[in-house]
C-alpha positions as CSV (number, residue, x, y, z in Angstrom):
1,M,-29.7,-68.4,15.8
2,K,-29.9,-64.7,16.8
3,K,-26.4,-64.9,18.2
4,I,-25.1,-66.4,14.9
5,L,-26.8,-63.6,12.9
6,C,-25.3,-60.9,15.2
7,Y,-21.8,-62.4,14.9
8,S,-22.3,-62.5,11.1
9,F,-23.2,-58.9,10.9
10,L,-20.3,-57.9,13.2
11,L,-17.8,-59.8,11.0
12,L,-19.3,-58.2,7.9
13,F,-19.0,-54.7,9.4
14,M,-15.4,-55.3,10.6
15,G,-14.6,-56.5,7.1
16,M,-16.0,-53.3,5.6
17,M,-14.0,-51.2,8.0
18,W,-10.8,-53.1,7.3
19,G,-11.5,-52.6,3.6
20,C,-11.9,-48.8,4.2
21,K,-8.6,-48.7,6.1
22,K,-6.7,-50.1,3.2
23,D,-7.9,-47.4,0.8
24,N,-9.7,-44.2,1.7
25,Y,-10.4,-43.5,-2.0
26,P,-11.0,-46.8,-3.8
27,G,-9.8,-46.5,-7.4
28,A,-8.2,-43.1,-6.8
29,K,-4.5,-42.2,-7.1
30,V,-2.8,-39.9,-4.5
31,S,-1.0,-37.0,-6.1
32,P,2.8,-37.2,-5.6
33,Y,2.9,-33.4,-5.3
34,M,2.2,-31.3,-2.2
35,S,1.9,-27.5,-2.2
36,I,4.4,-25.4,-0.4
37,F,1.5,-23.9,1.6
38,D,0.9,-27.4,3.0
39,I,4.6,-28.2,3.4
40,R,5.1,-25.1,5.6
41,N,2.0,-25.9,7.7
42,I,3.7,-29.2,8.7
43,Y,6.3,-27.2,10.6
44,K,5.0,-26.4,14.1
45,G,8.1,-24.6,15.6
46,K,10.2,-27.8,15.9
47,D,12.4,-29.6,13.4
48,V,10.3,-32.1,11.5
49,T,11.2,-34.7,8.9
50,L,9.0,-35.0,5.8
51,T,7.5,-38.4,5.1
52,T,4.8,-39.8,2.8
53,E,2.7,-40.1,6.0
54,N,2.8,-36.5,7.1
55,M,2.7,-35.5,3.4
56,F,-0.5,-37.6,2.9
57,G,1.1,-39.8,0.2
58,A,3.0,-37.0,-1.6
59,D,6.8,-36.9,-1.8
60,K,7.5,-34.0,-4.2
61,I,6.9,-30.3,-4.8
62,A,6.6,-28.6,-8.2
63,A,7.6,-24.9,-8.0
64,V,9.2,-22.0,-9.7
65,V,12.6,-20.7,-8.8
66,V,12.8,-17.1,-7.6
67,S,16.4,-17.1,-6.4
68,D,19.1,-15.6,-8.6
69,H,22.7,-15.6,-7.2
70,S,24.2,-13.6,-10.0
71,G,23.9,-10.4,-8.1
72,G,25.6,-11.6,-5.0
73,N,22.9,-10.7,-2.6
74,L,21.3,-14.0,-1.4
75,P,22.3,-16.4,1.4
76,A,24.9,-18.7,-0.2
77,G,23.7,-22.1,-1.4
78,L,20.0,-21.4,-1.0
79,L,17.6,-22.4,-3.8
80,V,14.4,-20.4,-3.2
81,V,11.2,-21.6,-4.8
82,Q,7.5,-20.6,-4.6
83,D,4.1,-21.8,-5.8
84,S,0.5,-21.0,-5.4
85,R,-1.0,-24.5,-5.8
86,R,-3.1,-24.4,-2.7
87,L,-6.0,-22.0,-2.6
88,A,-4.1,-19.7,-5.0
89,Q,-2.0,-18.7,-1.9
90,L,1.6,-17.8,-2.8
91,R,4.1,-19.5,-0.5
92,G,7.8,-20.0,-0.7
93,I,10.5,-22.2,0.8
94,S,14.3,-22.1,0.9
95,I,16.3,-25.2,0.2
96,P,20.1,-25.4,0.9
97,I,21.8,-27.3,-2.0
98,G,25.2,-25.7,-2.0
99,D,26.9,-24.4,-5.1
100,A,24.3,-26.1,-7.2
101,A,21.9,-23.3,-6.3
102,N,23.9,-21.0,-8.6
103,E,22.8,-23.1,-11.6
104,Y,19.2,-22.0,-11.2
105,T,17.6,-18.6,-11.9
106,T,14.3,-16.9,-11.6
107,G,11.7,-18.5,-13.8
108,D,13.1,-22.1,-13.8
109,S,10.3,-24.6,-13.3
110,V,11.5,-27.5,-11.0
111,I,10.3,-30.7,-9.5
112,I,12.0,-31.5,-6.2
113,N,11.8,-34.8,-4.3
114,V,11.5,-33.7,-0.7
115,S,10.8,-36.9,1.2
116,G,13.3,-37.3,4.0
117,G,14.0,-33.5,4.1
118,I,13.9,-31.8,7.4
119,L,12.0,-28.5,8.0
120,K,14.0,-26.4,10.4
121,R,14.8,-22.7,11.0
122,V,18.4,-21.9,10.2
123,N,19.6,-18.3,11.0
124,G,15.9,-17.4,11.3
125,I,14.9,-18.7,7.8
126,L,12.6,-21.7,7.5
127,Q,14.6,-24.1,5.4
128,L,14.0,-27.6,3.9
129,T,17.3,-29.2,4.7
130,G,18.8,-32.5,3.8
131,I,17.8,-32.3,0.2
132,K,20.5,-33.3,-2.3
133,S,21.1,-31.3,-5.5
134,S,20.3,-34.5,-7.4
135,A,16.7,-34.4,-6.0
136,V,16.1,-31.2,-8.0
137,T,15.0,-31.6,-11.7
138,K,14.6,-28.6,-13.9
139,V,11.6,-29.0,-16.2
140,S,11.7,-25.7,-18.1
141,S,12.9,-22.2,-18.0
142,G,11.6,-18.7,-18.7
143,I,8.4,-18.9,-16.7
144,A,7.0,-15.4,-16.1
145,V,7.0,-14.6,-12.4
146,E,4.6,-11.9,-11.2
147,V,6.0,-9.8,-8.4
148,P,3.2,-8.7,-6.1
149,I,3.4,-5.2,-4.5
150,K,2.9,-5.4,-0.8
151,K,2.6,-2.7,1.8
152,A,5.1,-2.8,4.7
153,N,2.3,-3.1,7.3
154,E,1.0,-6.2,5.6
155,V,4.4,-7.9,5.7
156,L,5.0,-6.8,9.3
157,A,1.7,-8.2,10.4
158,T,2.2,-11.7,9.0
159,P,5.8,-12.1,7.8
160,E,5.6,-15.9,7.7
161,L,3.1,-15.6,4.8
162,Y,5.7,-13.8,2.6
163,E,8.9,-15.6,3.8
164,S,11.0,-17.0,0.9
165,T,8.7,-15.3,-1.7
166,L,9.5,-12.6,-4.2
167,I,7.7,-9.4,-3.4
168,S,8.0,-5.6,-4.0
169,I,7.7,-2.7,-1.6
170,A,6.8,0.4,-3.7
171,K,7.6,4.0,-3.2
172,A,10.0,3.4,-0.3
173,G,12.6,5.7,1.0
174,F,15.3,5.7,3.6
175,D,15.1,7.5,7.0
176,A,16.1,11.1,6.8
177,S,18.8,10.5,9.4
178,V,20.8,8.4,7.0
179,P,23.9,10.4,6.1
180,A,24.2,11.8,2.6
181,G,26.4,9.6,0.4
182,S,25.6,6.4,2.2
183,T,25.7,3.2,0.2
184,Y,23.5,0.1,0.2
185,A,25.9,-2.3,2.1
186,G,24.4,-3.3,5.4
187,D,20.9,-3.0,6.9
188,Y,18.8,0.1,6.4
189,M,15.2,0.8,7.3
190,I,13.0,1.7,4.3
191,N,9.5,3.2,4.7
192,D,6.7,3.1,2.2
193,G,4.3,5.3,4.2
194,F,2.7,2.2,5.8
195,G,5.6,0.9,7.9
196,N,9.3,0.4,8.3
197,I,11.1,-2.8,7.0
198,T,14.7,-3.7,6.8
199,L,16.5,-3.7,3.4
200,H,19.5,-6.0,3.6
201,T,22.5,-5.8,1.3
202,E,25.6,-8.1,1.6
203,A,29.0,-6.4,1.4
204,G,29.8,-8.4,-1.7
205,A,26.6,-7.6,-3.6
206,E,27.1,-6.0,-7.1
207,F,25.3,-2.8,-5.9
208,A,26.6,-2.7,-2.4
209,N,28.7,0.5,-3.0
210,D,26.0,2.3,-5.0
211,P,24.6,5.5,-3.4
212,L,21.2,5.3,-1.7
213,P,18.5,7.0,-3.8
214,F,15.7,9.1,-2.4
215,L,12.7,7.0,-3.5
216,S,12.6,3.6,-5.1
217,N,10.6,0.4,-5.7
218,F,12.4,-2.4,-4.0
219,S,11.8,-6.0,-5.1
220,G,13.5,-9.0,-3.5
221,I,13.1,-12.1,-1.5
222,L,11.8,-11.8,2.0
223,F,13.7,-13.6,4.8
224,L,13.3,-13.6,8.5
225,D,16.3,-12.8,10.8
226,Q,17.1,-14.7,14.0
227,N,14.6,-12.6,15.9
228,G,11.8,-13.2,13.4
229,A,11.9,-9.7,11.9
230,P,11.4,-9.5,8.1
231,Q,14.2,-8.4,5.8
232,L,13.9,-7.7,2.1
233,W,16.9,-8.9,0.1
234,P,17.1,-7.4,-3.4
235,R,18.8,-10.1,-5.6
236,S,20.5,-7.7,-7.9
237,K,20.5,-4.1,-9.0
238,D,17.7,-5.0,-11.4
239,D,15.4,-5.4,-8.3
240,I,15.7,-1.7,-7.5
241,T,13.7,0.8,-9.6
242,V,14.8,4.3,-8.7
243,L,11.8,6.7,-8.7
244,S,13.7,9.7,-7.6
245,S,17.4,10.3,-6.8
246,T,16.7,13.5,-4.9
247,A,14.0,14.8,-2.6
248,P,10.8,16.2,-4.3
249,K,9.2,19.5,-3.7
250,I,8.0,19.9,-0.2
251,A,4.3,20.5,0.3
252,P,4.0,23.8,2.4
253,V,0.4,22.9,3.2
254,V,-1.2,19.5,3.7
255,I,-4.8,18.3,3.9
256,T,-5.6,16.9,7.4
257,G,-9.4,16.6,7.6
258,Y,-12.8,17.9,6.5
259,L,-16.4,18.1,7.5
260,I,-18.7,17.1,4.5
261,D,-21.9,16.6,6.4
262,P,-22.5,19.0,9.3
263,S,-25.5,18.8,11.5
264,G,-28.4,20.5,9.8
265,T,-27.9,22.4,6.6
266,D,-24.7,22.0,4.6
267,A,-24.8,25.5,3.2
268,N,-21.9,27.5,4.5
269,Y,-21.1,25.0,7.3
270,E,-18.8,22.6,5.5
271,Y,-15.1,23.1,5.9
272,I,-11.6,21.8,5.3
273,Q,-8.8,21.5,7.9
274,L,-5.2,22.1,6.7
275,M,-1.8,22.2,8.3
276,A,1.2,24.3,7.4
277,T,4.6,22.6,7.2
278,K,6.4,25.9,7.3
279,N,5.7,29.5,8.2
280,I,3.6,31.2,5.5
281,D,2.6,34.8,5.0
282,F,-0.3,34.5,2.5
283,S,-0.1,38.2,1.5
284,A,3.4,37.5,0.2
285,T,2.8,34.0,-1.2
286,P,-0.9,33.5,-1.9
287,F,-2.4,30.1,-2.0
288,S,-5.8,28.7,-3.1
289,V,-7.9,25.7,-2.3
290,V,-10.1,24.0,-4.9
291,T,-12.9,21.5,-4.3
292,T,-14.5,19.3,-6.9
293,N,-18.0,17.8,-6.8
294,N,-18.7,15.2,-9.5
295,A,-22.3,14.4,-9.0
296,G,-24.0,13.3,-12.2
297,S,-26.1,16.4,-12.4
298,A,-23.2,18.8,-11.6
299,T,-22.5,21.0,-14.6
300,P,-20.7,21.0,-16.9
301,T,-21.4,17.2,-17.1
302,G,-18.9,14.7,-18.5
303,F,-15.2,14.7,-18.0
304,P,-13.6,17.9,-16.5
305,T,-12.4,19.8,-19.6
306,N,-10.3,22.3,-17.7
307,G,-9.4,20.0,-14.8
308,W,-9.4,21.8,-11.4
309,A,-10.4,25.0,-13.3
310,T,-13.5,23.5,-14.9
311,G,-15.7,25.7,-12.7
312,D,-19.6,26.0,-12.6
313,L,-20.9,23.3,-10.2
314,R,-17.9,21.0,-10.7
315,T,-15.1,23.0,-9.1
316,Y,-15.0,25.9,-6.7
317,K,-11.9,28.0,-5.7
318,I,-11.2,29.9,-2.5
319,N,-8.1,32.2,-2.5
320,L,-5.9,32.6,0.6
321,T,-4.3,36.0,0.2
322,S,-3.9,37.5,3.7
323,G,-3.0,36.4,7.1
324,T,-0.2,34.1,8.4
325,V,0.2,30.5,9.7
326,Q,3.1,28.9,11.5
327,K,4.8,25.6,10.9
328,G,2.7,22.8,12.4
329,Q,-0.4,25.0,12.8
330,Y,-3.9,23.8,11.8
331,F,-6.1,26.3,9.9
332,Y,-9.4,26.1,8.2
333,V,-11.1,27.0,4.9
334,G,-14.9,27.2,4.8
335,A,-17.6,29.8,5.6
336,N,-19.2,30.0,9.0
337,K,-16.8,29.1,11.8
338,N,-18.7,26.4,13.7
339,I,-17.4,23.0,14.5
340,W,-20.5,21.0,13.6
341,G,-23.0,23.2,11.8
342,A,-25.4,25.9,12.9
343,G,-25.6,26.6,16.6
344,S,-22.6,24.4,17.4
345,T,-19.3,25.5,19.1
346,D,-17.8,28.7,17.6
347,I,-14.2,27.9,16.7
348,S,-13.4,31.3,15.2
349,S,-10.4,31.6,17.6
350,S,-8.6,29.2,15.1
351,T,-7.2,30.6,11.9
352,W,-9.9,30.7,9.2
353,F,-10.2,31.6,5.5
354,S,-13.9,32.2,5.0
355,K,-16.0,32.5,1.9
356,M,-19.8,32.2,1.9
357,Y,-19.9,29.6,-0.8
358,A,-23.7,29.1,-0.7
359,T,-24.2,32.8,-1.6
360,D,-21.0,33.9,-3.4
361,P,-19.3,32.6,-6.5
362,G,-15.8,31.2,-6.2
363,D,-12.6,33.2,-6.6
364,G,-12.1,33.0,-10.4
365,F,-14.4,30.1,-11.0
366,G,-17.1,28.1,-9.3
367,T,-20.9,28.8,-9.1
368,K,-22.4,29.4,-5.6
369,T,-23.4,26.0,-4.2
370,N,-24.9,24.5,-1.0
371,N,-22.3,21.7,-1.2
372,L,-18.7,22.8,-1.2
373,L,-17.8,19.2,-0.4
374,A,-19.6,16.1,-1.9
375,N,-21.0,13.8,0.8
376,S,-22.5,11.0,-1.2
377,G,-22.5,9.4,-4.7
378,N,-19.6,10.2,-7.0
379,A,-16.1,11.2,-5.9
380,G,-15.3,14.5,-4.3
381,G,-11.8,16.0,-4.1
382,I,-9.8,18.7,-2.5
383,A,-6.6,20.3,-3.9
384,V,-4.2,22.9,-2.5
385,F,-2.3,25.2,-4.8
386,D,0.7,27.5,-4.0
387,K,-0.8,30.1,-6.3
388,T,-4.2,31.7,-7.1
389,E,-4.0,31.4,-10.9
390,V,-5.2,27.8,-11.5
391,D,-5.7,26.4,-15.0
392,L,-5.7,23.0,-16.8
393,E,-2.0,22.6,-16.3
394,T,-1.6,23.7,-12.7
395,I,-0.2,21.1,-10.4
396,P,-1.4,21.1,-6.7
397,V,0.9,20.8,-3.7
398,D,-1.4,18.4,-2.0
399,V,-4.6,16.6,-3.1
400,I,-7.0,14.0,-1.8
401,F,-10.1,12.2,-3.3
402,Y,-12.8,10.4,-1.5
403,G,-16.2,8.7,-2.2
404,G,-17.3,7.0,-5.3
405,N,-16.4,7.3,-9.0
406,G,-17.9,9.4,-11.8
407,S,-16.5,11.1,-14.9
408,L,-13.0,11.8,-13.6
409,Y,-10.5,10.9,-16.3
410,T,-10.5,10.1,-20.0
411,A,-7.5,9.4,-22.1
412,G,-9.3,11.1,-25.0
413,P,-8.2,12.5,-27.2
414,P,-8.2,15.1,-25.8
415,E,-7.0,13.9,-22.4
416,K,-9.1,15.3,-19.5
417,G,-8.9,14.9,-15.7
418,Y,-7.8,16.3,-12.4
419,R,-4.0,16.7,-12.0
420,I,-2.3,15.2,-9.0
421,T,1.1,15.4,-7.3
422,N,3.2,12.9,-5.5
423,T,1.5,12.1,-2.2
424,D,0.9,9.1,0.1
425,Y,-1.8,8.0,-2.4
426,Y,-0.8,9.3,-5.8
427,D,2.2,9.2,-8.1
428,T,2.9,11.2,-11.2
429,K,4.8,8.2,-12.5
430,N,3.4,4.6,-12.3
431,P,5.5,2.8,-9.7
432,S,5.4,-0.4,-11.7
433,T,5.7,0.7,-15.3
434,Q,7.4,4.2,-14.8
435,E,4.9,5.6,-17.3
436,D,3.6,9.2,-16.7
437,Q,0.2,9.4,-15.0
438,P,-0.4,13.0,-14.1
439,Y,-4.1,12.6,-13.4
440,F,-6.3,11.1,-10.8
441,A,-8.0,7.8,-11.9
442,M,-5.2,7.3,-14.5
443,G,-2.9,4.3,-14.2
444,S,-2.3,3.3,-10.6
445,N,-3.9,6.6,-9.3
446,K,-7.1,4.9,-8.3
447,S,-6.8,5.2,-4.5
448,K,-9.3,7.3,-2.6
449,L,-10.8,7.5,0.9
450,G,-14.4,6.5,1.6
451,F,-17.2,8.8,2.6
452,S,-17.2,9.5,6.3
453,L,-20.2,8.4,8.3
454,A,-23.1,10.8,8.5
455,T,-22.3,14.0,10.4
456,N,-18.8,12.7,11.4
457,F,-15.6,14.7,11.0
458,S,-13.1,13.1,8.6
459,Q,-9.8,13.1,10.4
460,L,-6.9,11.9,8.3
461,G,-3.9,11.9,10.7
462,G,-0.6,10.7,9.3
463,T,3.0,11.9,9.6
464,Y,4.6,14.1,7.0
465,N,8.4,14.5,6.8
466,K,9.2,18.1,5.8
467,T,12.8,17.2,4.9
468,T,12.0,14.4,2.5
469,G,8.6,15.5,1.4
470,R,7.1,12.1,2.1
471,W,4.3,10.7,4.3
472,T,6.2,8.3,6.6
473,T,2.8,7.3,8.0
474,A,0.1,7.5,5.4
475,R,-3.2,9.3,6.0
476,T,-6.2,7.2,6.7
477,L,-9.9,8.0,7.3
478,H,-10.9,8.2,11.0
479,N,-14.6,9.0,11.7
480,L,-14.9,11.4,14.6
481,V,-18.3,11.8,16.2
482,L,-19.0,15.4,17.0
483,T,-21.7,17.1,19.1
484,A,-22.9,20.7,19.2
485,T,-20.6,21.3,22.2
486,S,-17.4,19.7,20.8
487,N,-14.3,21.8,21.1
488,V,-11.7,22.3,18.4
489,S,-9.2,20.2,20.3
490,A,-11.4,17.2,19.4
491,I,-10.5,17.4,15.7
492,E,-6.8,18.4,16.1
493,G,-3.6,16.6,17.0
494,A,-3.7,13.5,14.8
495,T,-1.3,14.8,12.1
496,T,2.4,15.3,12.9
497,I,5.2,17.0,11.1
498,E,8.7,15.6,11.4
499,E,12.0,17.0,10.3
């Protein structure tokens, strides 16, 4: 009897298992659509045919077209589509369908039967081959396609994530070695301050013979070459927004670091590190450095009515009116000439411009203060001017902000804020909309560095090209641990000037 019961239970269990095998989701219907994210993940480096088995019951994709062959700058016959159906992750795929690809344009919504298609790399590009043009059905047109702005280093780190998608590289320029009068045709490296990426233009593209501008936003579809290196292909001249046809004003002085929290008292021991990009005689061409502290209690409170010239406890100016510096030389603006506060290494052998800010008012504006540089709370800022007369309208030659937020900008009326210049972090025109944005915290000018760790030196590094006036490697915050016996060499050497 026990054996009969055991056999009965075994048969019942096997019947249940067989039932489960027939349908993992009783009563449910498998979606016929698979995301491009999942389609791409099926490819493992070898050609693979798509089936309903490896697509888990699906046989179609629903996507938006981003290819546009009207400008003559895409691989012939490729229909490029993208979606973000899976985890809101944007992914794209290229599908060769011959001349029929010319019938589609950006913003077309399509459904494509992909069962039987073969995922393979062709000339470096992951393509879904073997799909007939009749497998593509256009559902609608005019879908708005948002073009994400990506930094070159993001693309270079994981190019497969952006392959066959429409992206934009903002504020990018060509290498200074490119001869004047060069045109787009061919491959050129562009740099956005975060890395170098290839811009590809076919000889037959509508803009192939246009002269290269100085600075532009470049949109386009990202493809990989046969070596796996990313290339950005602008589809037409409409994908190129020229920001500047010629080189901008060169910054004669750039900000390279600062100490906002020395060991012990801050009073008269905070300082700013700068670098000259050319030889300067300050007695002939005086400069000034202005700092801003936007603590809630700093007076006058509210938005800075006179910008960098607001004065009192909000802004403090130090004039540089004597002495000389050479191209590539570091120099310092502060008070006492110690590397890390009272009793630490004397670095007076370096070039200094000193003002005892804790006991003396600023040059022209600024009340004496124990904190030349903010080290917590709301945002602090540093600006360099190529003159000593600074008012509401004066534009700095370099500027950096760090820390939190605060009352920094208001559209008014009247409009109030701190003026910026074109740097690795700020733009006087919005790269996306081309609208004027002359102030920090206005439009896209939201970028700022963080506060350095307590008692650390804020080293910014970066590479500045004195021919183009651009940061080919953007400045970033590096926290340097100092001690009372540190030498000046510990805080120098990270920033480079290139011709």
